[in-house]
TORMIZA-975447 format. One record per atom (N, C-alpha, C): residue number from 1; residue in one letter; atom name; x, y, z. Coordinates in nm, 2 decimals, always signed. Each point is the difference from the previous one (the first is absolute). Example, Ala and Ser with C-alpha at 12.3 -4.5 7.8 and 13.67 -1.06 7.14 Angstrom:
residues 2
NODE  nr rest atom      X      Y      Z
NODE   1    a    N  +1.32  -0.57  +0.78
NODE   1    a   CA  -0.09  +0.12  +0.00
NODE   1    a    C  +0.09  +0.12  +0.00
NODE   2    s    N  -0.04  +0.11  -0.07
NODE   2    s   CA  +0.09  +0.11  +0.00
NODE   2    s    C  -0.08  +0.11  +0.08
This chain:
residues 80
NODE  nr rest atom      X      Y      Z
NODE   1    x    N  +4.38  -4.26  -0.28
NODE   1    x   CA  -0.14  +0.03  +0.03
NODE   1    x    C  -0.09  -0.08  -0.10
NODE   2    x    N  -0.10  -0.08  +0.08
NODE   2    x   CA  -0.09  -0.07  -0.09
NODE   2    x    C  -0.10  +0.08  -0.07
NODE   3    x    N  -0.03  -0.05  -0.13
NODE   3    x   CA  -0.10  +0.08  -0.08
NODE   3    x    C  -0.14  -0.02  +0.06
NODE   4    x    N  -0.08  +0.10  +0.00
NODE   4    x   CA  -0.14  -0.01  +0.05
NODE   4    x    C  -0.08  -0.10  -0.08
NODE   5    x    N  -0.07  -0.07  +0.06
NODE   5    x   CA  -0.12  -0.10  -0.08
NODE   5    x    C  -0.11  +0.01  +0.10
NODE   6    x    N  -0.10  -0.06  -0.05
NODE   6    x   CA  -0.13  +0.00  +0.07
NODE   6    x    C  +0.05  -0.09  +0.12
NODE   7    x    N  +0.04  -0.10  +0.00
NODE   7    x   CA  +0.03  -0.08  +0.12
NODE   7    x    C  +0.10  +0.06  +0.08
NODE   8    x    N  +0.09  +0.08  -0.03
NODE   8    x   CA  +0.10  +0.07  +0.09
NODE   8    x    C  -0.07  +0.10  +0.08
NODE   9    x    N  -0.10  +0.08  -0.07
NODE   9    x   CA  -0.08  +0.10  +0.07
NODE   9    x    C  -0.09  -0.06  +0.10
NODE  10    x    N  -0.07  -0.12  -0.04
NODE  10    x   CA  -0.08  -0.09  +0.09
NODE  10    x    C  +0.08  -0.03  +0.13
NODE  11    x    N  +0.12  -0.05  -0.02
NODE  11    x   CA  +0.09  -0.05  +0.11
NODE  11    x    C  +0.03  +0.13  +0.09
NODE  12    x    N  +0.02  +0.12  -0.07
NODE  12    x   CA  +0.05  +0.13  +0.09
NODE  12    x    C  -0.14  +0.03  +0.08
NODE  13    x    N  -0.12  -0.01  -0.06
NODE  13    x   CA  -0.12  +0.04  +0.07
NODE  13    x    C  -0.03  -0.11  +0.12
NODE  14    x    N  +0.01  -0.11  -0.03
NODE  14    x   CA  -0.01  -0.11  +0.11
NODE  14    x    C  +0.09  +0.01  +0.11
NODE  15    x    N  +0.13  +0.05  -0.03
NODE  15    x   CA  +0.12  +0.02  +0.11
NODE  15    x    C  -0.06  +0.11  +0.08
NODE  16    x    N  -0.05  +0.12  -0.06
NODE  16    x   CA  -0.04  +0.11  +0.06
NODE  16    x    C  -0.12  -0.03  +0.08
NODE  17    x    N  -0.09  -0.08  -0.02
NODE  17    x   CA  -0.13  -0.05  +0.07
NODE  17    x    C  +0.03  -0.11  +0.10
NODE  18    x    N  +0.12  -0.06  +0.00
NODE  18    x   CA  +0.03  -0.13  +0.07
NODE  18    x    C  -0.10  -0.11  -0.03
NODE  19    x    N  -0.02  +0.00  -0.14
NODE  19    x   CA  -0.09  -0.11  -0.06
NODE  19    x    C  +0.10  -0.10  -0.09
NODE  20    x    N  -0.08  -0.10  -0.05
NODE  20    x   CA  +0.07  -0.09  -0.10
NODE  20    x    C  -0.04  +0.07  -0.14
NODE  21    x    N  +0.10  +0.00  -0.08
NODE  21    x   CA  -0.04  +0.05  -0.14
NODE  21    x    C  -0.13  -0.08  -0.07
NODE  22    x    N  -0.02  -0.11  +0.05
NODE  22    x   CA  -0.11  -0.08  -0.07
NODE  22    x    C  -0.14  +0.06  +0.05
NODE  23    x    N  +0.01  +0.08  +0.12
NODE  23    x   CA  -0.11  +0.05  +0.06
NODE  23    x    C  -0.05  +0.13  -0.07
NODE  24    x    N  +0.09  +0.08  -0.09
NODE  24    x   CA  -0.01  +0.12  -0.06
NODE  24    x    C  -0.05  -0.03  -0.15
NODE  25    x    N  -0.12  +0.01  -0.02
NODE  25    x   CA  -0.06  -0.01  -0.12
NODE  25    x    C  -0.01  +0.11  -0.09
NODE  26    x    N  +0.01  +0.01  -0.13
NODE  26    x   CA  +0.02  +0.12  -0.09
NODE  26    x    C  -0.10  +0.09  +0.02
NODE  27    x    N  -0.13  -0.04  +0.04
NODE  27    x   CA  -0.11  +0.11  +0.00
NODE  27    x    C  -0.05  +0.03  +0.14
NODE  28    x    N  +0.09  -0.05  +0.10
NODE  28    x   CA  -0.03  +0.03  +0.15
NODE  28    x    C  +0.03  +0.15  +0.01
NODE  29    x    N  -0.08  +0.07  +0.08
NODE  29    x   CA  +0.00  +0.13  +0.05
NODE  29    x    C  +0.12  -0.01  +0.11
NODE  30    x    N  +0.12  +0.06  -0.02
NODE  30    x   CA  +0.10  -0.01  +0.08
NODE  30    x    C  -0.01  +0.08  +0.12
NODE  31    x    N  -0.09  +0.10  +0.00
NODE  31    x   CA  -0.03  +0.08  +0.11
NODE  31    x    C  -0.08  -0.08  +0.10
NODE  32    x    N  -0.08  -0.07  -0.07
NODE  32    x   CA  -0.09  -0.09  +0.10
NODE  32    x    C  +0.08  -0.12  +0.07
NODE  33    x    N  +0.12  -0.04  -0.07
NODE  33    x   CA  +0.08  -0.10  +0.07
NODE  33    x    C  +0.09  +0.07  +0.10
NODE  34    x    N  +0.00  +0.12  +0.01
NODE  34    x   CA  +0.09  +0.05  +0.10
NODE  34    x    C  +0.11  +0.11  -0.04
NODE  35    x    N  +0.02  +0.02  -0.13
NODE  35    x   CA  +0.10  +0.08  -0.05
NODE  35    x    C  -0.06  +0.16  +0.02
NODE  36    x    N  +0.09  +0.06  +0.06
NODE  36    x   CA  -0.04  +0.13  +0.04
NODE  36    x    C  +0.09  +0.10  -0.09
NODE  37    x    N  -0.02  +0.15  +0.00
NODE  37    x   CA  +0.06  +0.07  -0.08
NODE  37    x    C  +0.16  +0.00  +0.01
NODE  38    x    N  +0.04  -0.01  +0.13
NODE  38    x   CA  +0.15  +0.01  +0.03
NODE  38    x    C  +0.06  -0.11  -0.08
NODE  39    x    N  -0.06  -0.12  +0.02
NODE  39    x   CA  +0.06  -0.13  -0.06
NODE  39    x    C  +0.00  +0.01  -0.15
NODE  40    x    N  -0.11  +0.06  -0.05
NODE  40    x   CA  -0.01  +0.03  -0.14
NODE  40    x    C  +0.09  +0.09  -0.06
NODE  41    x    N  +0.05  +0.11  +0.07
NODE  41    x   CA  +0.09  +0.09  -0.03
NODE  41    x    C  +0.14  -0.08  -0.01
NODE  42    x    N  +0.03  -0.08  +0.10
NODE  42    x   CA  +0.13  -0.08  +0.00
NODE  42    x    C  +0.00  -0.09  -0.11
NODE  43    x    N  -0.10  -0.07  -0.04
NODE  43    x   CA  -0.01  -0.08  -0.11
NODE  43    x    C  +0.03  +0.07  -0.14
NODE  44    x    N  -0.09  +0.11  -0.01
NODE  44    x   CA  +0.04  +0.08  -0.11
NODE  44    x    C  +0.13  +0.05  -0.03
NODE  45    x    N  +0.07  +0.03  +0.11
NODE  45    x   CA  +0.14  +0.06  +0.01
NODE  45    x    C  +0.09  -0.13  -0.05
NODE  46    x    N  -0.02  -0.10  +0.06
NODE  46    x   CA  +0.08  -0.14  -0.03
NODE  46    x    C  -0.01  -0.02  -0.15
NODE  47    x    N  -0.12  +0.00  -0.05
NODE  47    x   CA  -0.02  -0.04  -0.15
NODE  47    x    C  +0.05  +0.11  -0.07
NODE  48    x    N  -0.02  +0.12  +0.02
NODE  48    x   CA  +0.07  +0.09  -0.07
NODE  48    x    C  +0.15  +0.00  -0.02
NODE  49    x    N  +0.06  -0.04  +0.10
NODE  49    x   CA  +0.16  -0.03  +0.02
NODE  49    x    C  +0.03  -0.11  -0.09
NODE  50    x    N  -0.11  -0.11  -0.03
NODE  50    x   CA  +0.05  -0.10  -0.09
NODE  50    x    C  -0.05  +0.04  -0.13
NODE  51    x    N  -0.04  +0.12  -0.03
NODE  51    x   CA  -0.03  +0.05  -0.15
NODE  51    x    C  -0.13  +0.00  -0.03
NODE  52    x    N  -0.09  -0.01  +0.10
NODE  52    x   CA  -0.16  +0.02  -0.04
NODE  52    x    C  -0.03  +0.15  -0.03
NODE  53    x    N  -0.07  +0.03  -0.09
NODE  53    x   CA  -0.06  +0.14  -0.01
NODE  53    x    C  -0.14  +0.00  +0.06
NODE  54    x    N  +0.00  +0.04  +0.14
NODE  54    x   CA  -0.14  +0.01  +0.05
NODE  54    x    C  -0.01  +0.10  +0.10
NODE  55    x    N  -0.11  +0.04  +0.03
NODE  55    x   CA  -0.02  +0.10  +0.10
NODE  55    x    C  -0.09  -0.03  +0.11
NODE  56    x    N  +0.02  +0.04  +0.12
NODE  56    x   CA  -0.08  -0.04  +0.12
NODE  56    x    C  -0.15  +0.03  -0.04
NODE  57    x    N  -0.04  +0.10  -0.05
NODE  57    x   CA  -0.14  +0.02  -0.04
NODE  57    x    C  -0.06  -0.10  -0.07
NODE  58    x    N  +0.07  -0.04  -0.10
NODE  58    x   CA  -0.04  -0.11  -0.10
NODE  58    x    C  -0.04  -0.12  +0.07
NODE  59    x    N  +0.09  -0.05  +0.08
NODE  59    x   CA  -0.01  -0.12  +0.09
NODE  59    x    C  -0.13  +0.02  +0.10
NODE  60    x    N  +0.00  +0.11  +0.05
NODE  60    x   CA  -0.12  +0.02  +0.10
NODE  60    x    C  -0.12  +0.00  -0.06
NODE  61    x    N  -0.02  +0.05  -0.13
NODE  61    x   CA  -0.12  +0.01  -0.08
NODE  61    x    C  -0.07  -0.14  -0.01
NODE  62    x    N  +0.08  -0.11  +0.00
NODE  62    x   CA  -0.06  -0.13  -0.02
NODE  62    x    C  +0.10  -0.09  +0.06
NODE  63    x    N  -0.02  -0.04  +0.12
NODE  63    x   CA  +0.08  -0.08  +0.10
NODE  63    x    C  +0.01  -0.15  -0.04
NODE  64    x    N  +0.01  -0.04  -0.11
NODE  64    x   CA  +0.02  -0.14  -0.04
NODE  64    x    C  +0.11  -0.04  -0.07
NODE  65    x    N  +0.06  -0.11  +0.02
NODE  65    x   CA  +0.12  -0.03  -0.06
NODE  65    x    C  -0.01  +0.00  -0.16
NODE  66    x    N  -0.12  -0.04  -0.06
NODE  66    x   CA  -0.02  -0.01  -0.14
NODE  66    x    C  +0.03  +0.14  -0.05
NODE  67    x    N  -0.08  +0.11  +0.07
NODE  67    x   CA  +0.02  +0.14  -0.05
NODE  67    x    C  +0.15  +0.04  +0.01
NODE  68    x    N  +0.07  -0.03  +0.11
NODE  68    x   CA  +0.13  +0.05  +0.02
NODE  68    x    C  +0.09  -0.07  -0.11
NODE  69    x    N  -0.01  -0.14  -0.03
NODE  69    x   CA  +0.07  -0.06  -0.09
NODE  69    x    C  -0.02  +0.07  -0.16
NODE  70    x    N  -0.14  +0.03  -0.02
NODE  70    x   CA  -0.02  +0.06  -0.12
NODE  70    x    C  +0.08  +0.13  -0.02
NODE  71    x    N  +0.01  +0.08  +0.11
NODE  71    x   CA  +0.07  +0.11  -0.02
NODE  71    x    C  +0.16  +0.00  -0.02
NODE  72    x    N  +0.04  -0.11  +0.07
NODE  72    x   CA  +0.14  -0.04  -0.01
NODE  72    x    C  +0.05  -0.06  -0.15
NODE  73    x    N  -0.11  -0.07  -0.04
NODE  73    x   CA  +0.03  -0.08  -0.14
NODE  73    x    C  -0.01  +0.09  -0.10
NODE  74    x    N  -0.08  +0.11  +0.01
NODE  74    x   CA  +0.00  +0.11  -0.10
NODE  74    x    C  +0.13  +0.07  -0.01
NODE  75    x    N  +0.05  +0.03  +0.11
NODE  75    x   CA  +0.15  +0.06  +0.01
NODE  75    x    C  +0.11  -0.09  -0.06
NODE  76    x    N  -0.02  -0.13  +0.02
NODE  76    x   CA  +0.10  -0.09  -0.05
NODE  76    x    C  -0.01  -0.01  -0.15
NODE  77    x    N  -0.13  +0.00  -0.05
NODE  77    x   CA  -0.02  -0.01  -0.15
NODE  77    x    C  +0.05  +0.14  -0.07
NODE  78    x    N  -0.01  +0.09  +0.08
NODE  78    x   CA  +0.06  +0.14  -0.06
NODE  78    x    C  +0.16  -0.02  -0.01
NODE  79    x    N  +0.06  -0.05  +0.10
NODE  79    x   CA  +0.14  -0.02  +0.00
NODE  79    x    C  +0.05  -0.10  -0.11
NODE  80    x    N  -0.07  -0.10  -0.04
NODE  80    x   CA  +0.04  -0.10  -0.09
NODE  80    x    C  +0.01  +0.05  -0.14
């Protein structure tokens, strides 16, 4: 299993939205780009399986890749 990174999360989101990763900017509102709650739950589950410490509610509170990566990065820092 590949370790989570900002770019791997961007690629996962892009795949879910059928977009190019380069079209997903850190501060884009991902709900405005078409991400819905069902897809968000799938991403959250996928990232938890990869070791991320995150909850759906935390992701839904601010639907930007920058916010989501900050959550994941904090969890990774605690593990180090």
